[in-house]
Structures are given as C-alpha cells and as structure tokens.
C-alpha positions as CSV (number, residue, x, y, z in Angstrom):
1,M,-40.3,82.6,-17.2
2,R,-43.5,82.6,-19.1
3,Y,-43.7,78.8,-18.7
4,L,-43.1,79.1,-15.0
5,T,-45.9,81.6,-14.7
6,Q,-48.3,79.3,-16.5
7,C,-47.4,76.5,-14.2
8,A,-47.8,78.7,-11.2
9,V,-51.3,79.8,-12.4
10,R,-52.4,76.2,-13.0
11,E,-51.2,75.2,-9.6
12,L,-53.1,78.1,-7.9
13,L,-56.3,77.3,-9.8
14,R,-55.9,73.7,-8.8
15,R,-55.9,74.8,-5.1
16,K,-58.8,77.3,-5.3
17,T,-59.7,77.3,-1.7
18,G,-56.2,77.8,-0.4
19,T,-55.5,80.4,-3.0
20,L,-58.7,82.4,-2.2
21,I,-57.9,82.4,1.5
22,T,-54.3,83.6,0.9
23,V,-55.5,86.3,-1.5
24,F,-58.1,87.4,1.0
25,G,-55.4,87.7,3.7
26,Y,-53.3,90.0,1.5
27,A,-56.4,92.0,0.6
28,V,-57.2,92.5,4.3
29,A,-53.6,93.6,4.9
30,V,-53.9,96.3,2.2
31,V,-57.3,97.5,3.5
32,V,-56.1,97.7,7.1
33,F,-52.9,99.5,6.1
34,V,-54.6,102.0,3.8
35,V,-57.6,102.8,5.9
36,F,-55.8,102.9,9.2
37,S,-52.9,104.9,7.8
38,N,-55.3,107.6,6.5
39,I,-57.2,107.6,9.8
40,L,-53.9,108.1,11.6
41,V,-52.8,110.9,9.4
42,H,-56.1,112.7,9.9
43,S,-56.3,111.9,13.6
44,N,-52.7,112.9,14.2
45,K,-53.2,116.2,12.5
46,T,-56.3,117.0,14.4
47,T,-55.2,115.7,17.8
48,G,-51.8,117.3,17.4
49,E,-53.3,120.7,16.8
50,I,-55.4,120.2,20.0
51,L,-52.5,119.0,22.1
52,K,-50.2,121.7,20.8
53,H,-52.7,124.3,22.2
54,T,-53.4,122.5,25.5
55,G,-52.3,124.6,28.5
56,T,-50.5,127.1,26.3
57,H,-51.9,130.2,28.0
58,F,-50.5,131.9,31.1
59,M,-50.3,135.2,33.0
60,A,-47.1,137.0,33.7
61,I,-46.5,139.7,36.4
62,I,-43.6,141.6,37.9
63,P,-43.9,141.4,41.7
64,G,-43.7,144.8,43.4
65,C,-41.4,145.9,46.3
66,G,-44.0,147.1,48.8
67,R,-47.2,149.0,48.9
68,K,-45.5,152.4,48.9
69,N,-43.5,151.9,45.8
70,C,-45.1,150.1,42.9
71,G,-44.9,152.8,40.3
72,V,-48.0,154.6,41.6
73,T,-48.8,156.9,44.5
74,L,-51.8,155.5,46.4
75,R,-54.5,157.5,48.3
76,N,-55.1,154.5,50.5
77,F,-52.1,152.4,51.3
78,N,-54.4,149.4,51.9
79,E,-55.2,149.4,48.2
80,G,-52.9,148.7,45.3
81,L,-52.0,147.1,42.0
82,E,-52.6,143.6,43.4
83,I,-53.1,140.3,41.7
84,N,-53.7,137.1,43.6
85,G,-52.6,138.8,46.8
86,I,-49.3,140.0,45.3
87,Q,-48.4,143.7,44.8
88,T,-47.2,144.2,41.2
89,L,-45.4,146.7,39.1
90,L,-46.8,148.4,36.0
91,I,-46.2,147.0,32.6
92,S,-46.2,149.1,29.4
93,E,-48.3,148.0,26.4
94,K,-45.1,148.3,24.4
95,M,-44.1,145.0,26.1
96,V,-47.2,143.4,24.6
97,A,-46.2,144.6,21.1
98,H,-42.7,143.2,21.6
99,M,-44.1,139.8,22.9
100,K,-46.3,139.4,19.8
101,K,-43.2,139.6,17.6
102,L,-41.6,136.6,19.3
103,P,-42.0,133.3,17.3
104,E,-42.9,131.5,20.6
105,I,-45.8,133.8,21.3
106,K,-49.1,133.5,19.3
107,D,-50.9,136.4,21.1
108,A,-50.6,138.7,24.1
109,A,-52.8,141.3,25.9
110,I,-52.6,143.6,28.8
111,F,-54.6,143.1,32.0
112,L,-55.0,145.7,34.8
113,A,-56.0,144.6,38.3
114,F,-56.5,146.8,41.4
115,R,-57.4,146.0,45.0
116,M,-60.0,148.5,46.2
117,Y,-61.6,149.3,49.6
118,D,-65.3,149.7,49.8
119,S,-66.0,152.1,52.6
120,L,-69.8,151.3,52.6
121,S,-69.3,147.6,53.3
122,Q,-65.9,148.0,54.8
123,S,-64.5,145.3,52.7
124,F,-62.0,144.8,49.9
125,F,-62.7,143.7,46.3
126,T,-60.6,143.4,43.1
127,I,-61.4,145.2,39.9
128,G,-60.0,143.8,36.7
129,G,-59.7,145.6,33.4
130,F,-59.4,143.7,30.1
131,D,-60.0,144.0,26.4
132,P,-63.4,142.4,25.5
133,G,-62.5,142.7,21.8
134,N,-59.7,140.2,22.2
135,D,-61.5,136.9,22.1
136,Y,-58.4,134.7,21.8
137,V,-55.9,135.1,24.6
138,V,-58.3,137.0,26.9
139,S,-60.9,134.2,26.7
140,T,-58.4,131.5,27.8
141,T,-56.7,133.5,30.6
142,C,-59.3,135.8,31.9
143,C,-63.0,135.4,30.9
144,A,-65.1,134.8,27.8
145,A,-68.7,135.2,26.7
146,G,-69.2,131.5,27.3
147,D,-68.7,132.2,31.0
148,V,-71.8,134.3,31.4
149,I,-74.4,132.7,33.6
150,A,-76.7,135.7,33.7
151,G,-77.1,138.8,31.6
152,R,-74.6,139.5,28.9
153,F,-70.8,139.9,28.2
154,L,-69.0,143.2,28.0
155,T,-68.5,144.9,24.6
156,S,-65.6,147.2,23.6
157,I,-67.9,150.2,23.6
158,D,-69.5,149.6,27.1
159,T,-69.0,152.4,29.6
160,N,-70.0,152.4,33.3
161,A,-70.9,148.7,32.8
162,V,-69.4,145.9,34.8
163,L,-69.4,142.1,35.0
164,L,-69.4,140.5,38.5
165,H,-67.8,137.2,39.4
166,E,-70.5,134.8,40.5
167,N,-69.0,134.3,44.0
168,Y,-68.8,138.1,44.6
169,A,-72.3,138.7,43.3
170,R,-73.8,136.0,45.5
171,M,-71.8,137.3,48.6
172,K,-73.0,140.9,48.0
173,R,-76.4,139.8,46.7
174,Y,-76.0,141.6,43.4
175,G,-78.0,140.8,40.3
176,V,-78.1,141.8,36.7
177,H,-79.2,145.5,36.2
178,D,-78.2,146.4,39.8
179,S,-76.1,149.5,40.4
180,V,-72.8,149.3,42.2
181,K,-70.5,152.3,43.1
182,I,-66.8,152.1,42.2
183,S,-64.6,155.1,43.1
184,G,-67.9,157.0,43.6
185,I,-69.1,156.3,40.1
186,P,-72.4,154.4,39.7
187,C,-71.9,151.3,37.4
188,I,-74.5,148.9,36.0
189,V,-74.1,145.2,36.4
190,V,-74.7,143.9,32.8
191,G,-73.7,140.3,33.5
192,I,-72.6,137.7,36.1
193,I,-69.8,135.2,35.1
194,N,-68.0,132.2,36.4
195,P,-64.7,132.0,34.6
196,G,-63.5,128.9,36.4
197,I,-59.8,128.7,37.3
198,R,-58.3,131.1,34.7
199,P,-55.1,132.9,35.9
200,A,-56.4,136.5,35.7
201,Q,-59.2,136.7,38.3
202,A,-61.2,139.6,39.7
203,D,-64.4,140.3,41.6
204,V,-65.4,143.0,39.2
205,Y,-64.6,143.0,35.5
206,V,-64.7,146.2,33.3
207,N,-63.3,147.5,30.0
208,L,-59.6,148.3,30.2
209,P,-60.0,152.0,29.5
210,Y,-62.8,152.3,32.0
211,A,-60.7,150.4,34.6
212,R,-57.9,152.9,34.1
213,K,-60.5,155.7,34.7
214,L,-61.8,154.1,37.9
215,I,-58.4,153.2,39.3
216,K,-56.9,156.6,38.6
217,K,-59.3,158.1,41.1
218,R,-57.6,156.0,43.8
219,L,-54.1,157.5,42.9
220,H,-52.3,160.7,43.4
221,G,-51.3,162.0,40.0
222,S,-50.1,158.7,38.6
223,S,-50.7,157.9,35.0
224,L,-52.1,154.5,33.9
225,A,-52.2,155.3,30.1
226,A,-51.1,152.4,28.0
227,K,-50.2,150.4,31.1
228,G,-51.4,147.4,33.0
229,N,-49.9,145.1,35.7
230,A,-50.2,141.7,34.0
231,L,-49.5,140.1,30.6
232,L,-52.0,137.6,29.3
233,V,-50.0,135.3,26.9
234,E,-50.8,132.5,24.5
235,T,-47.8,130.6,23.2
236,A,-47.7,129.1,19.7
237,S,-47.4,125.6,21.0
238,S,-47.2,123.6,24.2
239,L,-43.8,122.5,22.8
240,L,-42.6,126.2,23.0
241,H,-44.1,126.9,26.4
242,E,-40.8,126.4,28.3
243,K,-38.9,128.6,25.8
244,A,-41.4,131.5,26.4
245,F,-41.1,130.9,30.1
246,T,-37.4,131.2,30.0
247,Y,-37.5,134.5,28.1
248,L,-40.0,136.1,30.5
249,K,-38.2,135.0,33.6
250,K,-35.1,136.7,32.3
251,E,-37.2,139.9,32.0
252,G,-38.1,139.6,35.7
253,F,-41.6,138.1,35.3
254,T,-43.2,135.4,37.4
255,L,-45.7,133.2,35.8
256,S,-49.1,131.7,36.5
257,T,-50.0,128.8,34.2
258,Y,-51.7,125.5,33.7
259,K,-49.4,122.5,34.2
260,C,-51.3,120.4,31.7
261,Y,-49.0,121.7,28.9
262,K,-46.3,119.3,30.1
263,P,-48.2,116.0,29.6
264,A,-49.7,117.5,26.4
265,A,-46.3,118.2,25.0
266,K,-45.1,114.7,25.9
267,V,-48.2,112.8,24.6
268,I,-47.9,114.2,21.1
269,G,-47.1,111.3,18.8
270,L,-47.6,108.5,21.4
271,N,-51.0,107.4,20.0
272,E,-49.7,107.5,16.5
273,K,-46.7,105.2,17.4
274,S,-49.0,102.7,19.1
275,A,-51.4,102.6,16.1
276,W,-48.5,102.2,13.6
277,L,-47.2,99.3,15.7
278,L,-50.6,97.7,15.5
279,I,-50.6,98.0,11.7
280,I,-47.1,96.5,11.5
281,L,-48.2,93.6,13.6
282,I,-51.3,93.0,11.4
283,I,-49.2,93.0,8.2
284,A,-46.6,90.8,9.8
285,G,-49.4,88.4,10.9
286,V,-50.7,88.3,7.3
287,I,-47.2,87.6,5.9
288,L,-46.7,84.8,8.4
289,F,-50.1,83.4,7.5
290,A,-49.1,83.5,3.8
291,V,-45.8,81.7,4.7
292,K,-47.8,79.0,6.5
293,S,-50.2,78.7,3.6
294,Q,-47.5,78.5,1.0
295,L,-45.5,76.0,3.2
296,S,-48.6,73.8,3.5
297,S,-48.9,73.8,-0.3
298,V,-45.3,72.9,-0.7
299,L,-45.6,70.0,1.8
300,E,-48.7,68.7,-0.1
301,R,-46.7,68.8,-3.3
302,I,-43.3,67.7,-2.0
303,R,-43.4,64.5,-4.1
304,E,-44.5,66.4,-7.3
305,L,-41.7,68.9,-6.7
306,A,-39.3,66.0,-6.3
307,V,-40.4,64.5,-9.6
308,L,-39.8,67.9,-11.3
309,R,-36.3,67.9,-9.9
310,A,-35.8,64.3,-11.0
311,I,-36.7,65.1,-14.6
312,G,-34.3,68.0,-14.8
313,W,-35.7,71.0,-13.0
314,S,-33.0,72.9,-11.1
315,G,-33.4,74.2,-7.5
316,R,-33.5,77.7,-9.0
317,H,-36.5,76.8,-11.1
318,I,-38.3,75.3,-8.2
319,V,-37.7,78.5,-6.1
320,Q,-38.9,80.6,-9.0
321,L,-42.1,78.5,-9.4
322,I,-43.0,78.8,-5.7
323,V,-42.1,82.5,-5.4
324,T,-44.1,83.2,-8.6
325,E,-47.2,81.5,-7.0
326,S,-46.8,83.6,-3.9
327,V,-46.3,86.8,-5.8
328,I,-49.3,86.2,-8.0
329,Q,-51.5,85.7,-4.9
330,A,-50.0,88.9,-3.4
331,I,-50.7,90.9,-6.5
332,C,-54.3,89.6,-6.7
333,G,-54.7,90.5,-3.0
334,C,-53.3,94.0,-3.6
335,I,-55.8,94.6,-6.5
336,V,-58.7,93.5,-4.4
337,G,-57.5,95.3,-1.3
338,A,-56.8,98.6,-3.3
339,V,-60.3,98.5,-4.7
340,L,-61.9,97.8,-1.3
341,S,-59.8,100.5,0.3
342,A,-60.8,103.1,-2.2
343,C,-64.5,102.2,-1.8
344,V,-64.3,102.4,2.0
345,L,-62.5,105.7,2.0
346,A,-64.8,107.1,-0.6
347,G,-67.8,106.1,1.5
348,V,-66.6,107.9,4.6
349,S,-64.8,110.8,2.9
350,G,-66.2,114.1,4.1
351,T,-67.8,112.6,7.2
352,M,-67.6,115.1,10.1
353,I,-65.8,114.0,13.2
354,G,-65.3,116.6,15.9
355,G,-66.2,119.4,13.5
356,N,-63.5,118.3,11.0
357,A,-64.0,116.6,7.6
358,L,-62.6,113.1,7.5
359,F,-60.1,112.5,4.7
360,P,-60.5,115.9,3.0
361,E,-57.5,115.1,0.9
362,T,-57.3,112.3,-1.7
363,M,-53.5,112.3,-2.3
364,P,-52.6,110.4,0.9
365,V,-55.1,107.6,-0.1
366,F,-53.3,106.8,-3.3
367,T,-49.9,107.2,-1.6
368,F,-50.8,104.7,1.1
369,I,-52.2,102.3,-1.5
370,L,-48.9,102.4,-3.4
371,I,-47.0,101.8,-0.2
372,S,-49.2,98.9,0.9
373,V,-48.8,97.3,-2.6
374,I,-45.1,97.5,-2.3
375,I,-45.1,96.1,1.2
376,V,-47.5,93.2,0.4
377,I,-45.6,92.2,-2.7
378,C,-42.4,92.1,-0.8
379,G,-44.2,90.1,1.8
380,G,-45.3,87.7,-1.0
381,V,-41.7,87.2,-2.0
382,I,-40.8,86.4,1.5
383,A,-43.7,84.1,1.9
384,G,-42.6,82.2,-1.3
385,V,-38.8,82.1,-0.6
386,I,-39.1,80.4,2.8
387,P,-41.1,77.4,1.6
388,A,-39.1,77.3,-1.6
389,V,-35.8,77.0,0.3
390,Y,-37.4,74.2,2.3
391,A,-38.5,72.4,-0.8
392,I,-35.1,72.4,-2.6
393,Q,-33.4,71.2,0.6
394,R,-35.3,67.9,0.3
395,K,-33.4,65.6,-2.0
396,P,-35.6,63.7,-4.5
397,S,-34.0,60.4,-3.4
398,V,-35.0,61.0,0.2
399,V,-38.6,62.0,-0.9
400,F,-39.0,58.9,-3.1
401,H,-37.6,56.7,-0.3
402,T,-40.6,57.7,1.9
403,L,-43.2,56.6,-0.7
C-alpha cells in the first residue's frame, strides 16, 4: 500500500495543473457546504422564530342573545357590550388565567368594549378598556405605544385619561389635551393613535379599571368586576393556532384573527429545503467534475496502465492506484477547504443581521466541517472507482494493438 501511495503521489505531481484544479474543486465543495450549512442553521432558526409568531394573535368573543339579555341591565337599550357590531356576553378573568395554563397559549388578556350614545352629538361611539401594562398580547391585538401619532400612550396609573382613534378624533375634531365627556365624566385626551387593522378596535381607549367605572354608569346595578367581553390571545406558535381555535370554539367562542398564520405555518422549512437542494447539487457537480478529471487522467495514461498490467500488476492494484490518487486529492481539498471555511466564518462571526449575531455558536462550524470532509472523501472514492473500473476493462492486448 505504501508503494501504491508513492506511485499515486508521483503521478499527481507529474500532472500539477490537473491536480490543482481537482483539489480546488474539492476545496470549493467544502467551503460551500460548511458556510452555507451554517448560514442555513442560523437563518432557519431566526426565520422559523419569526414565522412561528406570524399571525398568532386573535380575539375571541361569545356572541350575546339580544340587547336585553347579555349579562347586564342597560339604562339605554341602544347601547350595550358590543364589539364589531356584535352584542357579546361577559367573560370572567378566570378564563384568562385558565387560558394561560394551556400549552398552545403563550399569553392572554381581557378586553372590555361598550357601545355608548353621546346625547350631545346624538351619535354612537365605542369605548375600549385594556391593560396598558401588558405590552405583549395587547400590543398585537389592540394597540401599542408605537401606534401613537400624537401625544403619548396610556400608562397603568392613568385616570380620566383617554386615547382616541385617529378616525374618531378627526371626525369629532379632537386634539391632544382636549376634554371629552364620557358618562358625564370629563376626560383628557392624552394621545391619538392609529392601531391599523388589529382585531380589538374602539373609538376611545382607556385603562381597563377606568373603563369598568365609566361603563357601570350606563348599567342598572350590574357588576363588571374582573370581567370583560373579549379575550385577547397570543398562541405559542402558528403551528398551534388551529388547536387553540378548536378548544375555544368548543367553549362557545367565535374568533377574529389574521389569516396569515396559515401560509406562515406552511412555509416553515421550505426555504431550508431549497437551500439544502442547492448545496447537494453543488457537491454532486464537484464530484462529477472530479470523475471527469480523473477519467481524463486515466485516458491519458491508458497505455501506461496497460504496461503495468502487462508486467504483472493486477486489476485490483490498478483500481487501488487510481482510487488512491483520487482520495489524496480529496483529502488535500478537504484540508484547504476546512481552513478557508474556518477563516470565512471567523471573519463574519458576530456580524449583526436583523438584530441577531451571525454564527454565535462555534460547535456547528466544526460539525459541518467534519461532515463535509466525510462527504468529499466519499466523493473522492467514487471519483476514483469509476475511471478505475473503466481502466481495468481495457485489455492490454487491445490497448497495444492501437499503438
């Protein structure tokens, strides 16, 4: 075996250009595999987290059975616990505590909406009570500080302070610091917001405890303590969205959500599969190139190989020689590729992309280098076997006959 290795090395040194090109091809395969694999791992982790939480928020309500029987006694039957034009039943905050215990639910909060009649303008408006201290599920289903276009956002300690929806403020010509009367109580407009198309909408937004106080004045002896008429829910993942839906529907809820959770759940992993396919095609291309290069070398030396067989070399020895040449080139390519890969990844390690550090972990780098070395060496064996089989099938007598 040692003699075969020496012969293989001499032959490779004799064909320096071809050897260097093949080694470079193997090195490129290693670099491509290691760098792209690490990028895919990081990208899949980051993108997966984003997609898992795309469209995972929704609002759940229990539709009422008429204006006169929704769990409260109204002073004005034209008013009521109404959300998006639908009369709703009250929901206890105990339901929120129960929802948070479910593995499908990441967070939940209560929301209280009420349709009021303004006798001064003789028009209706909707007041919405929420918890400003919850900046997770409330911010994705109701409103957030980033929605403020004038003034400021509510705080948990605000009293007689309100936020106005931009459309309502423009229609009524209200501005920041203006005073509005709700249930006969003067309230100060501290901010104007445009929350977009979130499920929980209102014309006037207030703290949840303050909303209960204002709405109670429109009722006859009904208690709103620890109650609301909508659940704001954030599921743990878009993949668990349907499971959460099924549970709530069994409890009598109807849901208002974003439909983007469906394509988000489906697309998870598709980009990764496409990129892995590209890597496989590149490696396959490199192996095919190595086969072609090794085959060309065999064709150039077909007469020399015939001479070796004529002086006593067996077909097995010929195969071992050609495969050894191919494996040596693959090993050299792996060494060069591994060094280049480590340098490339070290150069970009810690680079911030989308607020995330690129390649914060070093273990996957060495793992992928090891995997790429194994793949490339196996490819080198394949690249050597095919030309070797071709070489031993050519009988020396036939080769000499063509001289």
